[in-house]
C-alpha positions as CSV (number, residue, x, y, z in Angstrom):
1,M,9.5,15.9,4.1
2,P,12.0,13.7,6.2
3,A,14.0,11.1,4.3
4,F,14.5,7.6,5.7
5,T,17.4,5.9,4.4
6,P,17.1,2.1,4.3
7,P,20.2,-0.2,4.8
8,T,21.9,-1.6,1.7
9,F,22.0,-5.2,0.6
10,S,24.5,-7.6,-0.5
11,T,24.7,-11.1,-1.1
12,A,27.6,-13.7,0.0
13,R,28.2,-17.7,0.5
14,T,29.1,-16.9,3.9
15,A,29.0,-14.3,6.9
16,P,31.6,-11.6,6.9
17,S,34.3,-12.2,9.3
18,R,34.0,-8.9,11.0
19,V,30.4,-8.5,10.7
20,P,29.1,-7.6,14.1
21,V,25.8,-9.7,14.3
22,V,25.2,-13.2,12.4
23,A,21.5,-14.1,12.5
24,H,20.6,-17.6,11.4
25,G,16.8,-18.5,10.8
26,L,15.7,-21.6,12.6
27,T,12.6,-23.6,12.2
28,K,11.1,-25.8,15.0
29,E,12.8,-29.0,13.6
30,A,16.0,-27.4,13.3
31,L,16.2,-27.2,17.2
32,G,16.8,-30.8,17.2
33,A,19.4,-30.9,14.7
34,E,22.9,-29.8,14.3
35,L,22.8,-26.0,15.1
36,P,25.2,-23.3,13.3
37,D,28.5,-22.5,15.0
38,G,27.9,-20.3,18.0
39,L,24.3,-21.6,18.6
40,T,23.6,-24.5,21.1
41,A,20.5,-26.2,21.8
42,D,20.9,-26.2,25.6
43,D,21.4,-22.2,25.6
44,L,18.4,-21.4,23.6
45,K,16.2,-23.9,25.6
46,R,17.6,-22.0,28.8
47,L,16.8,-18.7,27.3
48,G,12.9,-19.7,26.3
49,F,13.9,-19.6,22.7
50,T,11.5,-22.5,21.0
51,A,11.8,-21.1,17.3
52,K,8.2,-19.5,17.3
53,P,7.6,-16.8,14.8
54,G,8.1,-13.5,16.6
55,Q,11.2,-14.7,18.8
56,V,15.1,-13.1,18.2
57,Q,17.3,-14.4,20.6
58,L,20.7,-12.5,20.8
59,L,23.6,-14.5,22.5
60,P,27.4,-13.2,22.5
61,D,29.8,-15.2,20.8
62,G,33.3,-13.5,21.3
63,D,33.7,-10.2,19.8
64,R,30.1,-10.2,18.2
65,L,26.7,-11.4,18.7
66,M,24.8,-14.1,17.3
67,A,21.0,-14.1,16.6
68,A,18.5,-17.0,16.4
69,V,15.5,-16.0,14.6
70,G,12.1,-18.2,14.8
71,L,10.5,-19.4,11.7
72,G,8.0,-21.7,13.4
73,P,7.2,-25.3,12.0
74,A,9.0,-25.9,8.5
75,A,5.7,-26.9,6.7
76,D,4.3,-23.7,7.9
77,V,7.1,-21.2,6.7
78,S,5.9,-19.0,3.8
79,T,7.0,-15.3,2.2
80,G,4.8,-14.0,4.9
81,V,6.5,-15.9,7.7
82,V,10.0,-15.0,6.3
83,R,9.1,-11.1,5.7
84,N,7.8,-10.8,9.6
85,A,10.9,-12.8,10.8
86,A,13.2,-10.5,8.7
87,A,11.5,-7.4,10.3
88,D,11.5,-8.9,13.7
89,L,15.5,-9.4,13.4
90,A,16.0,-5.7,12.1
91,R,14.0,-4.4,15.3
92,A,16.5,-6.4,17.1
93,T,19.5,-5.3,15.8
94,R,18.9,-1.7,14.7
95,R,21.5,-0.5,16.9
96,H,24.2,-2.4,15.4
97,R,25.9,-1.3,12.1
98,A,25.7,-4.4,10.0
99,V,24.2,-7.8,10.1
100,A,24.6,-11.2,8.2
101,T,21.7,-13.5,8.1
102,D,20.7,-16.7,6.4
103,L,16.9,-16.0,6.6
104,A,16.2,-16.7,3.0
105,A,18.1,-20.0,2.7
106,A,17.3,-21.4,6.2
107,S,13.3,-20.8,5.3
108,G,13.5,-23.9,2.8
109,I,11.0,-22.1,0.4
110,D,11.9,-20.7,-3.0
111,A,15.1,-18.7,-2.8
112,V,14.1,-16.0,-4.9
113,A,10.8,-15.2,-2.9
114,A,12.3,-15.6,0.4
115,T,15.2,-13.2,-0.7
116,Q,12.6,-10.6,-1.6
117,A,10.9,-11.2,1.4
118,V,13.6,-10.7,3.7
119,V,14.6,-7.4,1.9
120,E,11.0,-6.1,2.2
121,G,10.8,-7.0,5.8
122,V,14.1,-5.6,7.0
123,S,13.6,-2.3,4.9
124,L,10.0,-1.7,6.0
125,A,10.5,-2.5,9.6
126,L,13.2,0.1,9.9
127,Y,11.2,2.9,8.5
128,R,10.6,6.1,10.3
129,F,8.9,9.3,9.6
130,G,9.2,12.5,12.0
131,Y,9.7,16.3,12.2
132,Q,11.4,15.9,15.9
133,S,14.0,18.6,16.5
134,K,16.0,16.2,18.2
135,V,16.4,12.4,17.4
136,G,18.1,11.8,20.9
137,S,21.7,11.0,21.6
138,G,24.0,9.5,19.0
139,G,23.6,6.2,20.8
140,D,19.9,6.1,20.5
141,R,20.0,6.6,16.6
142,D,19.5,3.5,14.4
143,S,22.8,2.8,12.8
144,L,21.9,-0.6,11.0
145,A,23.4,0.2,7.4
146,K,24.2,-2.8,5.8
147,V,22.5,-6.3,5.5
148,T,24.5,-9.2,4.1
149,L,22.1,-12.2,2.9
150,V,24.0,-15.3,3.3
151,G,23.5,-18.4,1.1
152,S,23.2,-18.2,-2.7
153,T,24.8,-15.5,-4.7
154,A,22.9,-17.0,-7.6
155,A,21.8,-13.9,-10.4
156,G,18.0,-14.8,-9.5
157,V,18.7,-14.2,-5.9
158,R,20.7,-11.1,-6.5
159,A,17.9,-10.0,-8.8
160,A,15.5,-10.6,-6.3
161,V,17.4,-8.1,-3.9
162,E,16.8,-5.4,-6.5
163,T,13.1,-6.2,-6.7
164,G,12.8,-5.8,-2.9
165,V,14.8,-2.8,-2.8
166,A,12.3,-1.3,-5.3
167,V,9.1,-2.6,-3.7
168,A,10.2,-1.3,-0.2
169,G,11.1,1.9,-1.8
170,G,7.5,2.0,-3.6
171,V,6.0,1.5,-0.2
172,T,8.3,3.8,1.8
173,L,7.2,6.3,-1.0
174,A,3.6,6.0,-0.1
175,R,4.0,5.9,3.8
176,D,6.2,9.2,3.5
177,L,2.9,10.8,1.6
178,V,0.4,9.6,3.9
179,N,2.4,10.4,7.0
180,E,2.9,14.2,5.7
181,P,0.6,17.0,7.5
182,G,-2.4,17.7,5.7
183,G,-1.6,21.3,5.8
184,S,1.7,20.7,4.0
185,L,0.8,18.1,1.3
186,T,-2.3,20.0,-0.2
187,A,-3.4,19.1,-3.5
188,P,-1.2,21.4,-5.3
189,A,1.9,20.2,-3.5
190,F,0.6,16.5,-3.7
191,A,0.5,16.9,-7.4
192,N,3.9,18.4,-7.8
193,R,5.5,15.8,-5.7
194,V,3.9,13.0,-8.2
195,R,5.3,15.0,-10.9
196,R,8.8,14.8,-9.7
197,V,8.3,11.0,-9.0
198,A,7.3,10.3,-12.4
199,R,10.1,12.3,-13.9
200,D,13.0,10.6,-11.7
201,A,11.1,7.1,-12.5
202,G,10.5,7.7,-16.1
203,I,6.7,7.5,-16.6
204,T,4.4,9.8,-18.2
205,V,2.7,12.5,-16.0
206,K,-0.2,14.7,-16.8
207,V,-1.7,17.2,-14.3
208,L,-5.2,19.1,-14.6
209,D,-5.2,22.2,-12.8
210,E,-8.9,23.3,-11.5
211,A,-9.8,25.1,-14.7
212,A,-9.0,22.2,-16.6
213,I,-10.9,19.9,-14.3
214,K,-13.8,22.4,-14.9
215,R,-13.5,22.0,-18.7
216,A,-13.4,18.2,-18.2
217,G,-17.0,18.1,-16.5
218,M,-15.7,16.6,-12.9
219,G,-18.3,17.9,-10.8
220,G,-17.7,15.5,-8.1
221,L,-14.1,16.6,-7.5
222,L,-15.1,20.4,-8.2
223,G,-17.9,19.5,-5.5
224,V,-15.6,18.4,-2.6
225,S,-13.1,21.0,-3.1
226,R,-15.6,23.9,-2.9
227,G,-14.9,24.6,0.8
228,S,-11.2,24.4,0.2
229,S,-9.0,27.4,-0.1
230,N,-6.5,25.1,-1.9
231,P,-7.4,24.2,-5.5
232,P,-8.0,20.8,-6.6
233,R,-5.6,18.7,-9.0
234,F,-6.4,15.7,-11.3
235,V,-3.2,13.7,-11.8
236,E,-2.9,11.1,-14.5
237,L,0.3,8.8,-14.7
238,T,1.2,6.2,-17.6
239,Y,3.9,3.3,-17.8
240,T,4.1,1.6,-21.0
241,P,6.5,-1.4,-20.9
242,K,9.7,-0.6,-23.3
243,G,10.5,-2.8,-26.5
244,V,7.1,-4.4,-25.7
245,T,4.8,-4.5,-28.7
246,A,1.1,-3.9,-28.0
247,A,0.5,-7.5,-29.2
248,R,3.1,-8.7,-26.5
249,R,1.4,-6.6,-23.8
250,T,-0.4,-8.6,-21.1
251,G,-3.0,-6.0,-21.2
252,T,-3.9,-2.5,-19.7
253,I,-4.9,-2.1,-16.1
254,A,-6.0,1.4,-14.5
255,L,-5.5,2.2,-11.1
256,V,-7.6,4.9,-9.4
257,G,-6.7,6.1,-5.9
258,K,-8.6,8.4,-3.6
259,G,-6.6,11.7,-2.9
260,I,-8.4,13.5,-0.3
261,T,-5.2,15.1,1.4
262,F,-7.5,16.0,4.6
263,D,-10.9,15.2,5.3
264,S,-12.7,17.4,8.1
265,G,-16.0,15.9,6.9
266,G,-17.3,19.4,5.3
267,L,-20.3,20.7,6.4
268,S,-21.1,17.3,8.1
269,I,-18.1,17.9,10.1
270,K,-16.4,15.1,12.0
271,S,-15.6,15.0,15.8
272,G,-12.2,16.4,16.8
273,T,-11.2,12.9,17.7
274,G,-12.4,11.6,14.1
275,M,-10.3,14.1,12.7
276,M,-7.2,13.5,14.0
277,D,-5.8,11.0,11.6
278,M,-7.6,12.5,8.4
279,K,-4.4,13.1,6.9
280,K,-4.6,9.4,5.9
281,D,-7.7,10.3,3.6
282,M,-5.3,10.1,0.3
283,A,-3.6,6.7,1.3
284,G,-5.3,5.2,-2.0
285,A,-3.8,7.8,-4.0
286,A,-0.3,7.3,-2.3
287,A,-0.2,3.7,-2.7
288,V,-0.8,3.8,-6.5
289,V,1.8,6.3,-6.6
290,G,4.2,4.2,-4.9
291,A,3.6,1.2,-7.1
292,M,3.7,3.2,-10.0
293,S,7.3,4.4,-9.2
294,V,8.2,0.8,-9.0
295,L,7.0,-0.4,-12.5
296,P,9.9,0.9,-14.4
297,A,12.2,-0.9,-12.3
298,L,10.6,-4.3,-12.5
299,A,9.5,-4.0,-16.1
300,P,6.2,-5.7,-16.4
301,K,5.0,-6.5,-19.9
302,C,1.2,-4.6,-18.7
303,R,0.5,-1.0,-19.6
304,V,-0.7,0.7,-16.5
305,R,-2.6,4.2,-16.4
306,A,-3.0,5.8,-13.0
307,Y,-5.7,8.3,-12.2
308,M,-6.0,10.2,-8.8
309,P,-8.4,13.1,-7.6
310,M,-6.6,15.4,-5.2
311,T,-8.3,18.0,-2.9
312,D,-9.0,18.3,0.8
313,N,-12.5,18.3,2.1
314,M,-13.3,21.4,4.2
315,L,-15.7,24.0,5.5
316,G,-15.0,27.3,3.6
317,G,-18.0,29.7,3.0
318,D,-19.0,28.0,-0.3
319,A,-18.5,24.6,0.6
320,T,-20.9,21.8,-0.6
321,R,-24.2,21.8,1.1
322,P,-26.2,18.8,2.1
323,G,-29.1,18.6,-0.6
324,D,-26.7,19.7,-3.4
325,V,-26.8,17.8,-6.4
326,L,-23.4,17.3,-8.5
327,T,-23.0,16.3,-12.0
328,I,-20.3,13.7,-12.4
329,R,-18.0,13.3,-15.5
330,N,-20.0,10.5,-17.1
331,G,-23.3,12.6,-16.8
332,K,-25.2,11.0,-13.9
333,T,-26.1,13.1,-10.9
334,I,-25.5,12.6,-7.2
335,E,-27.5,14.3,-4.3
336,V,-25.3,14.9,-1.6
337,L,-26.7,14.2,1.8
338,N,-23.8,13.7,3.8
339,T,-20.7,15.6,2.8
340,D,-18.6,13.4,4.7
341,A,-19.3,10.7,2.5
342,E,-17.0,12.7,-0.2
343,G,-14.4,10.0,-1.2
344,R,-16.9,8.4,-3.5
345,L,-17.9,11.6,-5.2
346,V,-14.4,12.1,-6.2
347,L,-13.7,8.6,-7.4
348,A,-16.7,8.6,-9.5
349,D,-15.1,11.3,-11.7
350,A,-11.9,9.5,-11.8
351,L,-13.7,5.9,-12.5
352,S,-15.5,7.4,-15.5
353,V,-12.5,9.1,-17.0
354,A,-10.4,5.7,-16.5
355,S,-13.4,3.8,-18.2
356,E,-13.4,6.1,-21.1
357,A,-9.9,4.7,-21.9
358,R,-11.4,1.0,-21.9
359,P,-8.7,-0.4,-20.4
360,D,-9.1,-4.5,-19.6
361,A,-9.4,-3.9,-15.9
362,I,-9.7,-1.2,-13.5
363,V,-8.7,-1.2,-9.5
364,D,-9.6,1.6,-7.2
365,L,-7.8,1.9,-4.0
366,A,-9.8,4.2,-1.2
367,T,-9.9,4.9,2.4
368,L,-13.7,4.8,1.9
369,T,-15.7,3.6,4.8
370,G,-15.4,3.2,8.5
371,A,-18.2,0.5,8.0
372,C,-15.4,-1.7,6.4
373,M,-13.5,-1.6,9.5
374,V,-16.2,-2.4,11.7
375,A,-16.6,-5.6,9.5
376,L,-13.1,-6.6,8.9
377,G,-11.0,-4.8,11.4
378,P,-7.9,-2.8,11.0
379,R,-5.8,-5.2,9.4
380,I,-7.9,-6.7,6.4
381,A,-9.3,-4.5,3.6
382,G,-12.6,-5.3,1.8
383,L,-12.7,-6.3,-1.9
384,M,-15.7,-5.5,-4.2
385,G,-16.1,-5.4,-7.7
386,H,-17.3,-7.0,-11.0
387,N,-15.8,-9.9,-12.8
388,D,-15.0,-13.3,-10.6
389,A,-12.0,-14.2,-12.6
390,F,-10.4,-10.9,-12.1
391,L,-11.1,-10.4,-8.3
392,S,-9.5,-13.8,-7.9
393,Q,-6.5,-12.4,-9.6
394,V,-6.6,-9.7,-6.9
395,E,-6.8,-12.5,-4.2
396,A,-4.0,-14.4,-5.3
397,A,-1.9,-11.0,-5.3
398,S,-2.8,-10.6,-2.0
399,E,-2.3,-14.2,-0.9
400,R,1.6,-13.7,-2.1
401,T,2.2,-10.2,-0.8
402,G,0.7,-10.7,2.6
403,E,-1.7,-7.6,2.2
404,R,-4.7,-9.5,3.1
405,V,-8.2,-8.7,1.4
406,W,-11.5,-10.2,2.1
407,R,-14.4,-10.1,-0.7
408,L,-17.6,-8.6,0.1
409,P,-20.7,-8.6,-1.8
410,L,-22.5,-5.9,-4.2
411,P,-26.0,-6.8,-3.6
412,A,-28.3,-5.6,-6.5
413,D,-31.4,-5.2,-4.0
414,Y,-29.3,-2.7,-1.9
415,R,-29.1,-0.4,-4.9
416,K,-32.7,1.0,-4.0
417,M,-31.0,2.3,-0.8
418,L,-29.5,5.2,-3.2
419,D,-32.5,6.0,-4.6
420,S,-32.9,9.9,-4.6
421,T,-36.2,11.9,-5.6
422,V,-33.9,14.8,-7.2
423,A,-31.3,12.9,-8.7
424,D,-29.9,9.6,-10.1
425,M,-29.0,8.7,-6.8
426,K,-28.1,9.8,-3.2
427,N,-24.3,9.5,-1.8
428,I,-25.5,7.5,1.0
429,G,-27.5,4.5,1.8
430,G,-29.2,3.5,5.0
431,Q,-28.0,2.9,8.5
432,Y,-26.1,-0.4,7.9
433,G,-24.4,-1.8,5.0
434,G,-22.4,1.6,4.5
435,A,-19.2,-0.5,2.9
436,L,-21.5,-2.1,0.4
437,T,-23.4,0.9,-0.6
438,A,-20.4,3.1,-1.0
439,G,-19.3,0.1,-3.2
440,L,-22.8,0.4,-5.3
441,V,-22.2,4.0,-5.7
442,L,-18.7,3.3,-7.3
443,A,-20.2,0.6,-9.6
444,E,-22.3,3.2,-11.5
445,F,-19.2,4.9,-13.0
446,V,-17.4,1.9,-14.2
447,A,-18.3,1.3,-17.8
448,D,-20.1,-2.2,-18.7
449,G,-17.8,-4.7,-19.7
450,I,-14.8,-3.4,-17.9
451,A,-13.6,-5.9,-15.3
452,W,-13.3,-4.0,-11.7
453,A,-12.3,-4.3,-8.2
454,H,-12.6,-1.7,-5.5
455,I,-10.2,-2.0,-2.3
456,D,-11.6,-0.3,0.8
457,I,-8.2,0.2,2.8
458,A,-9.7,2.1,5.6
459,G,-8.6,-0.5,8.1
460,P,-5.1,-1.6,6.9
461,S,-4.0,1.8,5.4
462,S,-2.4,2.9,8.8
463,S,-1.2,1.1,12.0
464,D,-1.5,1.9,15.9
465,A,2.0,0.4,16.6
466,D,5.3,-1.5,15.0
467,E,4.2,-4.9,14.4
468,E,5.8,-7.1,11.8
469,E,6.8,-5.0,8.9
470,R,4.5,-2.3,9.6
471,T,5.4,0.9,11.6
472,K,3.2,3.1,13.5
473,G,1.3,5.5,11.2
474,A,1.1,4.8,7.7
475,T,1.5,1.4,6.5
476,G,1.7,1.8,2.7
477,F,-0.9,-0.8,2.3
478,G,-1.7,-1.7,-1.3
479,V,1.8,-1.0,-3.1
480,R,3.0,-4.7,-3.0
481,L,-0.4,-5.7,-3.8
482,L,-0.4,-3.7,-7.0
483,V,2.6,-4.3,-8.2
484,D,2.3,-8.1,-7.6
485,L,-1.3,-7.7,-9.6
486,V,0.5,-5.8,-12.8
487,A,3.3,-8.1,-12.7
488,S,1.1,-11.1,-13.1
489,F,-2.0,-9.7,-14.7
490,Q,-4.0,-11.7,-17.4
491,K,-6.7,-10.4,-19.2
492,V,-10.3,-11.9,-18.6
493,D,-13.3,-12.5,-20.3
494,S,-16.2,-9.8,-19.6
495,E,-19.1,-11.0,-17.8
């Protein structure tokens, strides 16, 4: 798996004297005030710089460059604006060895939050993945290796740098996993990679092989894996806050991630075009792994358990046939009428296992339905579930991290669309409302009284272009949201 090395970050009160690029964040209002040395209002105006978000203007200043980075109106500056501005700056200066910037200080918002946003934006915008035999000539290689954050050197700001580095590392890990070809990241290989991540991070890991999965009665995972020559895996991770008694914990959250390492559609085979990017069908599990890898460094007071069913969905000689009935871990049965609706089958087992431990809340992430993309497009995830107070916590984490979600309903009267004459339910509903009926299937496997959020990340799990902090390919969507949710989690009353 190709290795990406992000730049290193440090803090300083002023820019180092020999840094090749000095970048200043400018709000719209700052253009009418005294500008930093090396920038003049006339020069910026002549070049068309108006401090709009997304603008980065480079100007020569002796033997180095000055950069003006747009932040927009001061009243509109947020951590998201700062993160995106940092990403724009990173792309504009990636050929230079070092940059010093006051983006966090110039933003006018909380210094700690702004500093973390700058670190995330720079690191994630520079991310690259690929197996090219030649990257190009030496001059074409990215060389930005050091970023100095100018302004405060307070302990809180330095800690924010460390947090940003850790979170960006978790997102990078998720991106690497999703970008890895499905032919090399098989279920056993994925499980082994997670085992190494857990060992390095200091979290507990348990891997169930095919025999153990059979003993555990995970009929959904076994049914999907029948057409594959690669055996399935079921991986459990546990983060327990050190030095925090059970009474002082903020609670226990279970994270569930869909780990379909490649989805051909099974016997309900996809088209060639529809299959091209199906290595990303394990983006939910990748986001969970990425988030879990960050927790020991951030030390939240919440215990977290993670559950990831892993297999590919193939067309081998004994593949599950339309009309087959699978028995899930909790005893309920599902008639499979479309083998390309497989994610809900493996998640049914994982949600059942997660429910047995009686956590305070469960969150599952899955590239589950194209219908969700039809409804919300490529940038917004669908949010469904039970317990309004908990769903509001997910929405608040989404707002803080910029990983957008939009709440969708789970109409009780739509449940009849899943009625089967031979099983407890079918795995597909009618022609319309596919994201909602998929959510209703999952709801059948979350135990009563447990707050639950389902996040359909089919759209934002990948990007077609480099934009803001995203890079073309896997985005690592969900890592930042999950980390923030765990850090801020508060128990909710059952509904």
